[in-house]
N, CA and C of each residue as an Amber inpcrd file, in Angstrom:
protein
   483
 -11.0280000 -11.3590000   1.7330000  -9.6680000 -10.1080000   1.3610000
 -10.1710000  -8.7630000   1.4880000 -11.5090000  -7.9180000   1.5920000
 -12.0020000  -6.9550000   1.9460000 -11.3020000  -6.4510000   3.6070000
 -10.8650000  -5.3510000   3.3620000  -9.8400000  -4.7520000   4.8090000
 -10.8160000  -3.4470000   5.2600000 -11.8360000  -2.9450000   5.7510000
 -12.3220000  -1.9080000   5.7600000 -11.7420000  -0.8530000   6.5590000
 -11.1400000  -0.3140000   6.5670000 -11.0400000   1.3250000   7.6070000
 -12.1580000   2.7340000   8.0920000 -12.6620000   2.3310000   9.7430000
 -13.7330000   2.6500000  10.4220000 -13.0630000   2.7700000  10.7770000
 -14.3750000   4.4150000  11.9030000 -14.2280000   4.1890000  13.2720000
 -14.1060000   5.7130000  13.4650000 -12.8210000   6.6600000  13.5310000
 -13.1290000   8.3320000  12.9300000 -12.5290000   8.2800000  12.1600000
 -12.8470000   8.6400000  11.0260000 -12.9100000   8.7980000   9.6090000
 -14.1200000   9.6900000   9.1780000 -13.6020000  10.9240000   8.3180000
 -14.6520000  11.2950000   7.4140000 -15.5150000  10.0260000   7.1410000
 -14.7080000   9.4290000   6.0380000 -15.1590000   8.4680000   4.4790000
 -14.6290000   7.3950000   5.1000000 -15.3660000   6.0020000   5.7830000
 -15.1300000   4.8020000   5.8750000 -14.8290000   4.4920000   4.3980000
 -14.1440000   3.4180000   4.6370000 -13.2920000   2.5510000   2.9410000
 -13.1790000   1.4510000   3.2170000 -12.5570000   0.4780000   1.8670000
 -12.8330000  -0.8790000   1.9610000 -11.3210000  -0.8020000   1.3910000
  -9.8720000  -1.7810000   1.2770000  -9.1620000  -2.1460000   0.9290000
  -9.0380000  -3.5410000   0.5230000  -8.7770000  -2.9580000  -0.5520000
  -8.8300000  -4.1860000  -1.7970000  -7.1660000  -4.6080000  -1.9370000
  -6.6510000  -5.8500000  -1.0290000  -5.4110000  -5.5290000  -1.6480000
  -5.0530000  -6.4450000  -2.8150000  -6.3730000  -7.4680000  -3.8870000
  -6.2170000  -8.6330000  -4.4990000  -5.7940000  -7.4940000  -5.8590000
  -6.2200000  -6.4650000  -5.5140000  -6.0900000  -5.5790000  -7.5250000
  -4.6710000  -4.8530000  -6.7220000  -4.3680000  -4.2910000  -5.7890000
  -2.8730000  -3.7030000  -5.8270000  -1.6410000  -4.5880000  -6.3640000
  -1.7010000  -5.8070000  -6.3230000  -0.6170000  -6.1640000  -7.7180000
  -0.3890000  -5.4320000  -9.3400000  -1.2650000  -4.2840000  -9.2200000
  -2.2480000  -4.0810000 -10.4290000  -1.5080000  -2.1790000  -9.9840000
  -1.5140000  -1.5270000  -9.2320000  -1.4840000  -0.5980000  -8.1130000
   0.0440000   0.0790000  -8.8620000   1.4110000   1.0230000  -8.9800000
   2.3850000   1.4000000  -9.1080000   2.5350000   2.3130000  -7.8260000
   2.0300000   2.2910000  -6.8470000   2.6730000   2.1790000  -5.3560000
   2.7020000   1.0980000  -4.9320000   2.9360000   0.2150000  -5.4330000
   3.1780000  -1.1920000  -4.3810000   5.1240000  -0.4280000  -4.2830000
   5.3810000  -1.2870000  -3.7220000   7.2670000  -1.4550000  -3.6720000
   7.0590000  -3.0820000  -3.3100000   8.8970000  -3.2550000  -4.3130000
   8.7540000  -5.0130000  -3.9210000   9.6300000  -5.1100000  -2.0410000
   9.4120000  -5.7120000  -1.7100000   9.2320000  -6.0460000   0.1790000
  10.6730000  -6.0010000   0.1830000  11.7640000  -6.4580000  -0.4900000
  13.0780000  -6.4990000  -0.1350000  13.7790000  -4.7460000  -0.6520000
  12.8340000  -4.0620000  -1.3490000  13.3030000  -3.0290000  -1.1620000
  12.9500000  -1.4600000  -0.1340000  12.0180000  -2.2950000   0.5850000
  10.5130000  -1.1680000   0.6510000  11.9550000  -0.6760000   2.2450000
  12.7380000  -1.2240000   2.7430000  13.0780000  -0.6940000   4.5650000
  14.5340000  -0.0020000   3.8470000  14.4340000   0.5530000   2.4320000
  15.6390000   1.5650000   2.3180000  16.1100000   2.7430000   1.1940000
  16.0280000   4.2740000   2.1300000  16.2830000   5.6850000   1.6350000
  16.1840000   5.6030000   0.3810000  17.1230000   4.8160000  -0.4380000
  17.4170000   4.7190000  -2.0930000  15.7760000   4.5070000  -2.7450000
  15.4090000   2.9220000  -2.0140000  14.7410000   2.8420000  -3.2070000
  12.8830000   3.9560000  -3.1800000  12.2890000   4.2700000  -2.6790000
  11.4340000   5.4810000  -1.6840000  11.9070000   6.4310000  -2.0230000
  13.3520000   7.2110000  -2.2400000  13.1240000   9.0220000  -3.4980000
  13.2740000   8.2410000  -4.9310000  13.3760000   6.8830000  -5.1990000
  13.5120000   7.0650000  -6.4140000  12.1680000   6.4580000  -6.8600000
  11.6430000   5.6340000  -5.9790000   9.9770000   6.2120000  -6.7220000
   9.4210000   7.0890000  -6.4650000   9.9790000   7.9690000  -5.5970000
   9.5990000   9.3100000  -5.9950000   9.4230000   9.6750000  -7.1080000
  11.2970000  10.3270000  -7.6400000  11.6300000  10.1690000  -8.7100000
  10.9300000  10.3700000 -10.2230000  10.6560000   8.6210000  -9.5860000
  10.3130000   8.1450000 -11.3890000   8.9420000   9.0210000 -11.2520000
   7.7310000   8.9420000 -10.0250000   6.8120000   9.7600000  -9.8600000
   6.5600000  10.6090000 -10.5240000   7.6880000  11.5230000 -10.3130000
   8.2810000  12.9890000 -10.7180000   8.4830000  12.7610000 -12.2770000
   9.2580000  12.3230000 -12.9050000   9.1030000  11.7880000 -14.6250000
   8.2280000  11.6100000 -14.4750000   7.8210000  10.8720000 -14.1650000
   6.2370000   9.8490000 -15.0600000   5.1780000  11.6470000 -15.5390000
   5.2230000  12.3810000 -13.7480000   3.8230000  13.0880000 -14.2580000
   4.7700000  14.7620000 -14.8820000   6.1290000  14.2800000 -15.7380000
   5.9660000  14.9400000 -16.2740000   5.9040000  15.0260000 -17.0730000
   6.3950000  13.7660000 -17.9820000   5.5970000  13.3670000 -19.7570000
   4.3790000  13.4820000 -20.2080000   3.0730000  12.7620000 -18.5810000
   2.4400000  12.5930000 -19.2570000   1.6700000  14.4130000 -19.1080000
   2.6580000  15.2440000 -18.5300000   1.5640000  16.5610000 -18.6010000
   2.4260000  17.4820000 -19.8080000   3.4580000  16.5230000 -20.2310000
   4.6000000  17.0660000 -21.7070000   3.4360000  15.9590000 -22.7750000
   3.1130000  15.3490000 -23.0790000   2.6570000  13.9190000 -23.0010000
   1.0090000  14.9300000 -23.8190000   0.0590000  15.6330000 -23.0150000
  -1.2240000  16.6370000 -22.3060000  -0.7060000  18.0820000 -23.5610000
  -0.1570000  18.9190000 -22.9880000   0.3600000  19.4410000 -24.2130000
  -0.0510000  19.4240000 -25.5330000   1.1030000  18.5830000 -25.6110000
   2.1450000  18.0600000 -27.0060000   0.4730000  17.0660000 -27.5330000
   0.5020000  16.1740000 -27.7350000  -0.5210000  15.0460000 -28.3700000
  -2.3520000  14.7430000 -27.6100000  -2.5600000  16.5340000 -27.7150000
  -4.1310000  16.8280000 -27.4980000  -5.2960000  15.1950000 -28.0580000
  -4.7610000  15.3890000 -29.7260000  -6.0600000  14.6800000 -30.2490000
  -6.0940000  13.2960000 -29.2830000  -4.5990000  13.2840000 -29.0730000
  -4.0970000  11.1700000 -28.9690000  -5.0510000  10.5920000 -27.8980000
  -5.6250000   9.5320000 -27.6980000  -6.5640000   9.3700000 -26.6200000
  -5.4150000   8.9160000 -25.5060000  -5.7480000   8.7310000 -24.2870000
  -4.8770000   7.7910000 -23.9940000  -5.2900000   6.3590000 -23.8840000
  -4.1210000   5.8180000 -24.0780000  -3.9930000   4.0290000 -24.2210000
  -3.3520000   3.4890000 -23.2270000  -3.6620000   2.3130000 -22.2960000
  -3.7950000   1.5530000 -21.7560000  -2.7610000   0.6660000 -22.2520000
  -1.5350000   0.2630000 -21.4900000  -0.4500000  -0.5460000 -22.1170000
  -0.7240000  -1.3970000 -20.8940000  -0.7480000  -2.6510000 -21.8960000
  -0.6500000  -3.6930000 -20.7600000   0.5850000  -3.7700000 -20.4380000
   1.4810000  -4.7590000 -18.8880000   2.2200000  -5.3410000 -18.3820000
   3.2260000  -6.2770000 -19.3210000   4.3250000  -5.8360000 -18.6270000
   4.9530000  -6.2430000 -19.8360000   6.1190000  -7.4740000 -19.6840000
   5.8360000  -8.5630000 -20.4420000   6.2390000  -9.9510000 -20.2240000
   7.1720000  -9.6040000 -18.8480000   8.2940000  -9.2470000 -19.0780000
   9.0820000  -9.7450000 -18.3040000   8.9410000  -8.9330000 -16.4070000
   7.5950000  -7.6830000 -16.8140000   7.3180000  -7.3840000 -15.0900000
   6.5030000  -8.1700000 -14.9990000   5.4490000  -9.3150000 -15.9820000
   4.7750000  -9.0770000 -15.9240000   5.4190000 -11.2540000 -14.7930000
   6.5060000 -11.4130000 -14.6500000   7.1540000 -12.8260000 -14.3580000
   7.5350000 -11.9140000 -13.7890000   8.0860000 -10.6160000 -13.2210000
   8.6440000 -10.1710000 -11.7090000   7.6770000 -10.4150000 -10.5750000
   6.6720000  -9.9140000 -11.3700000   4.7140000  -9.8660000 -10.3770000
   4.7660000 -11.2620000  -9.8330000   4.7210000 -11.9760000 -10.7520000
   4.7360000 -13.2460000 -10.1400000   5.3310000 -13.9870000  -8.8660000
   7.0770000 -13.6220000  -9.1130000   8.2710000 -14.5580000  -8.2680000
   8.1090000 -12.9480000  -6.8550000   8.0480000 -12.3360000  -6.6290000
   8.5480000 -10.6800000  -5.8680000   6.8290000 -11.2470000  -5.1700000
   8.1670000 -10.7380000  -3.9590000   6.5600000  -9.4940000  -2.7990000
   6.9840000  -8.5550000  -2.6620000   5.9400000  -7.9410000  -2.8840000
   4.9930000  -7.1550000  -2.1230000   4.8490000  -5.9870000  -0.6490000
   4.7510000  -4.8020000  -1.0920000   4.2880000  -3.8640000   0.4210000
   3.6960000  -2.8460000  -0.4530000   2.6430000  -2.6590000   0.5150000
   2.4770000  -0.9980000  -0.1070000   1.8780000   0.0270000   0.9830000
   2.5030000   1.4130000   0.6090000   2.2560000   1.9920000   1.4070000
   1.0280000   2.7270000   2.0710000   0.3260000   3.0140000   3.3450000
  -0.7810000   3.2780000   4.0660000  -1.6810000   4.4080000   3.6600000
  -0.3550000   5.9380000   3.5770000   0.0010000   7.1650000   3.7640000
  -1.7110000   7.4920000   2.5090000  -0.5390000   6.9450000   1.4430000
  -2.4650000   7.4140000   0.7390000  -4.0440000   7.1180000   0.9280000
  -3.8940000   6.0410000   1.2470000  -4.9770000   5.2070000   1.6330000
  -6.2130000   6.4200000   2.7820000  -5.2760000   6.5130000   3.6410000
  -5.5020000   7.5660000   5.2720000  -5.8730000   7.9720000   4.6220000
  -5.2990000   9.3700000   4.3870000  -4.9070000  10.1580000   3.3570000
  -6.6230000  10.6670000   3.1680000  -7.2430000   9.4450000   3.0130000
  -8.6890000   8.9960000   2.0180000  -9.2710000   9.1960000   2.2120000
  -8.6760000   8.0760000   3.6080000 -10.1630000   8.1570000   4.5640000
 -10.9810000   9.3470000   5.4970000  -9.9900000  10.2040000   5.8510000
  -9.7450000  11.9570000   6.6150000  -9.7920000  11.2310000   7.6740000
  -8.6990000  10.9570000   8.3810000  -8.9940000  10.8430000   9.7530000
  -9.1760000  12.1060000  10.7880000  -9.6860000  12.2390000  11.0130000
 -10.7220000  13.3100000  12.0430000  -8.7580000  13.7040000  13.0930000
  -9.6670000  15.0680000  14.1820000  -8.1360000  14.9560000  13.9380000
  -7.8440000  14.3340000  15.8610000  -9.4870000  14.2940000  16.7750000
  -9.2950000  14.1330000  17.9440000  -8.4880000  11.9800000  18.1290000
  -8.5170000  11.7020000  16.9500000  -8.2160000  10.0300000  16.5040000
  -6.6690000   9.9230000  17.7670000  -6.6970000   9.4000000  17.7280000
  -4.8120000   9.2570000  18.4420000  -4.6050000   7.1040000  18.1930000
  -5.3740000   6.7080000  18.0220000  -4.7110000   5.5670000  17.9890000
  -5.4020000   4.7820000  16.7210000  -5.1880000   3.4010000  16.1400000
  -5.6800000   2.5700000  15.3340000  -5.5640000   0.7580000  15.8340000
  -6.7260000   0.3840000  15.5660000  -7.2550000  -1.0550000  16.4970000
  -6.9860000  -1.9330000  15.2700000  -6.0190000  -2.2520000  14.9570000
  -5.8890000  -3.0440000  14.1810000  -6.7090000  -5.4510000  14.0470000
  -7.7400000  -4.8540000  13.2890000  -8.5550000  -5.9700000  13.7660000
  -8.1780000  -7.1900000  13.2960000  -8.1340000  -8.4030000  13.9190000
  -6.8750000 -10.5790000  13.9580000  -8.2590000 -11.1160000  14.1410000
  -7.6790000 -11.6990000  13.2850000  -7.5790000 -13.2600000  13.8330000
  -7.4780000 -13.8010000  14.9080000  -8.3660000 -13.6520000  16.0750000
  -7.9010000 -13.8440000  17.0150000  -7.9500000 -11.8930000  18.6220000
  -6.8240000 -12.3760000  18.6820000  -6.3470000 -11.0360000  18.9650000
  -5.6580000  -9.4080000  19.0540000  -6.8220000  -8.8200000  19.0800000
  -6.4500000  -7.1460000  18.4150000  -4.6510000  -7.0100000  18.5890000
  -4.9010000  -5.5850000  18.2350000  -3.3740000  -5.2660000  17.6700000
  -3.5180000  -3.5750000  17.9970000  -3.4420000  -2.9270000  19.5590000
  -3.6980000  -1.4170000  19.3160000  -2.2640000  -1.1830000  18.7460000
  -2.1570000   0.6980000  17.9440000  -0.4460000   0.8840000  17.1200000
  -1.2360000   2.2210000  17.3020000  -0.2840000   3.4500000  17.9950000
  -0.5220000   4.6960000  18.1270000  -0.5190000   5.0310000  15.9840000
  -1.9580000   6.0620000  16.2880000  -2.0410000   6.9520000  14.5780000
  -0.8440000   7.1740000  13.5270000   0.3330000   7.8330000  14.6720000
   1.5080000   8.4370000  13.5450000   1.6490000   7.0200000  12.9740000
   2.4870000   4.9080000  13.9020000   2.8770000   4.9550000  13.4070000
   2.2210000   3.9350000  12.0830000   0.4440000   4.5970000  12.2280000
   0.1240000   3.2420000  11.0460000   0.5210000   4.3370000   9.2820000
   0.4450000   5.8560000   9.7090000   1.4580000   6.4980000   8.8800000
   2.1300000   6.0790000   8.6760000   3.6970000   5.5570000   8.8410000
   4.0620000   5.3090000   8.8450000   5.0780000   3.4910000   9.0250000
   3.6550000   3.1760000   7.7460000   3.2340000   1.3650000   7.5450000
   3.3150000   0.5060000   6.1730000   3.2130000  -0.6360000   5.7860000
   2.9680000  -1.0210000   5.4050000   2.3810000  -2.0100000   5.7920000
   1.7320000  -2.2590000   3.7870000   0.6220000  -3.9100000   3.9970000
   1.4620000  -4.4860000   3.2590000   2.2120000  -5.5700000   3.6700000
   1.9970000  -6.3650000   2.4070000   1.0100000  -7.4490000   2.5100000
   1.1180000  -7.7620000   0.9840000  -0.6010000  -7.9150000   0.0040000
   0.3100000  -9.3550000  -0.7670000   1.3530000  -9.2910000  -1.1520000
   1.6150000 -10.4860000  -2.1060000   3.4570000 -11.4700000  -1.2860000
   2.9000000 -12.0470000  -0.9970000   4.6560000 -13.0220000  -0.8890000
   4.5210000 -14.2830000  -1.9100000   6.3980000 -13.6390000  -2.8880000
   6.4860000 -14.8910000  -3.7860000   5.1030000 -14.8410000  -5.0950000
   4.6120000 -13.5750000  -5.6510000   3.7790000 -13.5400000  -5.9940000
   2.7070000 -14.6640000  -6.2330000   2.3530000 -14.9780000  -4.6470000
   0.9320000 -15.0970000  -4.5440000   0.2510000 -14.7020000  -2.9810000
  -0.6030000 -13.6360000  -3.1930000  -2.3530000 -13.1540000  -2.3050000
  -1.4740000 -14.1910000  -1.0340000  -1.8330000 -13.3480000   0.4560000
  -1.3100000 -13.2550000   1.2150000  -2.6750000 -14.2130000   1.9370000
  -3.1420000 -16.4110000   2.0250000  -4.2330000 -16.6160000   2.4900000
  -4.0670000 -17.3840000   4.0960000  -2.7910000 -17.5920000   4.4820000
  -3.1730000 -18.2710000   6.0840000  -2.9850000 -17.5950000   6.9780000
  -2.2230000 -16.4120000   6.7960000  -2.1010000 -15.4640000   7.6590000
  -2.2600000 -14.1770000   7.6230000  -3.2370000 -14.4090000   6.2460000
  -3.3240000 -12.5700000   6.2570000  -4.7950000 -12.2270000   6.3660000
  -5.2300000 -11.0760000   5.1530000  -4.8460000 -11.4610000   4.0810000
  -3.8420000  -9.6800000   4.2060000  -3.0040000  -8.8950000   5.1730000
  -1.9160000  -8.4500000   5.3870000  -1.2810000  -8.9380000   6.7490000
  -0.5220000  -8.6880000   6.3040000   0.6570000  -8.4170000   7.3840000
   0.7700000  -6.6360000   7.3860000   1.0310000  -6.0890000   7.8060000
   1.7780000  -4.7500000   8.4200000   3.7860000  -4.8300000   8.9360000
   3.6510000  -4.1420000   8.1140000   5.0730000  -3.4030000   8.7340000
   6.0790000  -2.1720000   9.1650000   6.6530000  -1.5300000   9.4250000
   6.8780000  -0.6450000  10.0750000   8.1750000   0.3620000   9.0650000
   7.7190000   1.1540000   8.7860000   8.5660000   1.8950000   7.0520000
  10.5820000   1.4430000   8.1100000  10.5990000   1.8540000   9.2630000
  11.2210000   1.7580000   9.7050000  11.9790000   0.4750000  10.0010000
  11.4870000  -0.7360000   9.6170000  12.1340000  -1.6780000   9.3300000
  12.4590000  -2.6790000  11.1070000  11.7220000  -1.6980000  11.7690000
  11.8480000  -2.6090000  13.3500000  11.0400000  -3.6000000  13.7320000
  10.2550000  -3.7370000  12.9530000   9.3750000  -4.9640000  13.4780000
   9.6220000  -5.9570000  11.8260000  10.1140000  -5.7320000  11.3240000
  10.8160000  -6.5330000   9.5380000  10.8220000  -8.0790000   9.6550000
  10.8860000  -8.9480000  11.0830000  11.2060000  -9.9340000  11.0640000
   9.8380000 -10.6780000  12.4430000   9.2830000  -9.5760000  12.6310000
   7.7950000 -10.0430000  13.2490000   6.6920000  -8.8070000  13.1350000
   6.3880000  -8.8210000  11.4500000   5.6350000  -8.3130000  11.3420000
   3.7130000  -8.1450000  12.0950000   2.5750000  -7.5430000  11.9450000
   1.4410000  -8.4010000  12.5490000   0.9460000  -8.2650000  11.9320000
   0.1780000  -9.8310000  12.0530000  -0.0080000 -10.3720000  10.7050000
  -1.8280000 -10.4760000  10.9850000  -2.8830000 -11.2690000   9.8190000
  -4.0740000 -11.5160000  10.4090000  -4.7990000 -10.7530000  10.3210000
  -4.6680000  -8.9730000  10.3160000  -5.3050000  -8.1680000   9.8430000
  -6.0530000  -7.8040000   9.1190000  -7.3750000  -7.8010000   9.5340000
  -8.8060000  -7.9540000   8.7970000  -9.5550000  -6.8310000   8.3980000
  -9.0320000  -5.7540000   9.3980000 -10.3040000  -4.5710000   9.2060000
  -9.0560000  -3.5050000  10.0120000  -9.5780000  -2.6150000  10.4920000
  -8.7410000  -1.2660000  11.2820000  -9.4310000  -0.3210000  11.8710000
  -9.5970000  -0.1210000  13.1540000 -10.5050000   1.1270000  13.6030000
  -9.7500000   1.9950000  13.9060000 -10.2160000   3.2720000  13.6350000
  -9.1820000   4.1330000  14.4270000  -9.8930000   5.1190000  15.9140000
  -9.4550000   5.5610000  16.5660000  -9.9440000   6.2620000  17.6340000
  -9.2710000   7.1650000  18.2750000
């Protein structure tokens, strides 16, 4: 279930989609292709950062608290399908300037896509609350929804060229 990103990168990294269910950057599949959902997520991120800043300034004596997932959130996680934007991971790998494409390593035939398209993509990692085992571990969807009905499946690695 681990997906390596290697090739023309400063830092080769590995992605573990099994832990993304707990990541705040995940987006529900049904909202992934709407601009409204993306802008609301960014707004929520700004509000959360603002609250954290206010808390740090006013409550310095209090240690951070790891709040557990609420019951309704847990039920939603067990029933929903989620995607993860790839741009943060690609930025952390620090792709070299001369790189132009990404080879998606698949079971069977590999797929080459432009590097710019990879930055504008999601990985589907959870379908109906379950990890993708049959044709996974992830599927690639473009953020514009152009391959919404026909994602690239069976991706087990990425090589940047």
